[in-house]
C-alpha positions, 0 to 999 in steps of 0.5 A: 291865383285862378280858381282852377289854381287855386283847385290844384293846389287844393288837391295835390299841394304845391309839389308834384313834379311837372313833369308828371303834369300832363299824366294827370290831365289824360289820367283824369280824361280817360277815366273819366270817359271811361266811367261817362260810359262803362258804368251803362254799357250793360244796362244799353245791353240789356235794354236796347239789345235785349240780351240776357244777363247771363250773355251780358255777363260771358261779355264782361268775362271776356273782356277781361280775360281779353285785357289780362292778354293784352295787359302784358302784350301794351306794356312789353310793346311799350317797351320796344317802341315807346310809351306815348305810341301805345298811349296813343292806340288805346286812345284811337281805339276807345273813340273807335269802340264808342262809334262802334257801339253808335252804329250797332243799332239793335244788333245783339251780337254786334254789341256784345262783340263790341263789348268784348274788346274793352279789356282790350283798347283799355289794357294795351295802353294801361301799363305804357301809361304807369310805366311812363309814371316812373320814366318822369320822376326819379325814384324816390318820387314814385309813390308820391307820382303814382298817389298824384295820377290816383287822384286826377283818375278818382276826380274822372270816376266821380265825375263820369257817371253823372255825365253819363246820367246827364247825357242819357237825359239829354237824349238816349243811348246814342247821345251817350256813347256820341258824348264819350266818343268826343270825351275820348277824343279830348284824351286824344288829342290831350296826349298827342299834344302834351304828353313827351315821347320820352322822360329824363328816368327812361331806359336808353335803348330798348331792351335786348332781351324778351320780357317774359323771361326775366319776368318767369326768372323773377321769382320776388316779382312772381310771389307779388303777382300772386299777392296782387291777384289776391288783393284784386279780387278783395278789392272787387268784393267790394265794387261788384258783392258789396252793393248786392249784399246790402241790397238783399241781405241787409235790408239797403235800398239802391239809393242809400248804396249810391250815396255811401259808394261817394265815399270812395272817391271823395276820400280817396280825390282829397286824402289820397295824396296826404295819406301819402306823405304821413307814412313816406318814411313807412316801408312798403311791405308794412304798407302791404301788411296794414292795408290788405287787412283794414280792406278785407276785414271791416264787411266781417262786421255786417253779420253784427250790425248793418246800421247806415253809419256803421256801413260808412264807417266799413266802406272808410275804412276799406279806402284807407286801407285801398289808399296805401294798397294802389301806390304802393303796389306800383311803386313796389313793381317800379321798382323791382322792375329792370329799367328796360322791362319796366312796361312789361312789368306794369302789364303783368302787374295790370293783367292781375287786376284783370283776373280780379274784375273777370273772377272776384263776381263769379266766385264772391256770388258763388260763395254768397248762392251756396253758403250765405252772404257772412261766408262771403265777408270771411272768404274775403277777410281771409284772401286778404289776409294770404295776399298781405303775407305774400305781398310783405313776404315778396318785398322782404326777398327781394331786399335781400336779392336785389338790394338796389332796385327792392330798396328803392321800392321798399 
């Protein structure tokens, strides 16, 4: 057995569906390419383009809001033209965006304008990727499949920033963007060569109804979307507000935070699939009810203890909640979605994640500036409770009203 095969079995085990393996490869390449460049783009805009921090913040906000629209639009289109074309378009656009960064030179408006397109080029293919997973494996394997793809993506997120740092060490900003373009082009080639045109469990015919009308009449799903939006606010608070809180209010250094945050991708990579196997028989509503408070409550304890070992334990508890929440949410949506508009449902779920990334830093930092550090984590804990209650309620309502898809999701 080769070293690669042994590593694959160590991380994913032996029960990953063969049809899913191309998606794992493409998901890994996508997340690695994205984290290689987007970890540094804000710094590039400030240092190389001499843009103000407020201008960079506005560019990221616009990017996230564009992503809200692109997520649903991409999913809707994938129901009509297929998943693979949208994924390939997304990859091609990401290559073009990196070349645009490369050609921007020192022109601030050009660089910031290109940053605003980041949400578009990513989200246009994101829903297709999520819907393709459900097209390739049977319902009873959805949760395991989403967890497996998430492991691949976390591997990419783990390797991306060091790769970007290496590009910068070897050269400068042009080397970073050229290297990222090469990674995205490699992902495009992988998708073109290996992604299937159709899955065994894909709908046989394109939809004859408009997905937006189906979604707005699906009250359990709308309730679940609101729950997901609140959950994303909790998640983004961890990514954006927590490092500011720890460094400015609790005396941790930036390198210490860098060492602590590695706990997240390492734990997800090693234990995501193992955890999902353990809780496979637990209903989705129960998983959400447990997962979201695990994400929201740990950092309330910062008011009482902020030693590095204690913070590490808090992050570990958060990550356990995150590992329950993400694949469970994706599985629920795949189960609730009518097969003919599955892509649009996945796109709607992706859109609320973009809302979280757009509004999470804004609200979190505003609360922190007005009321202090403890108030932020009290608000995050409260949001996690509301999200848990709404998500569990949506699952229960769906089980009562639409037994077949909801029971599969649960």
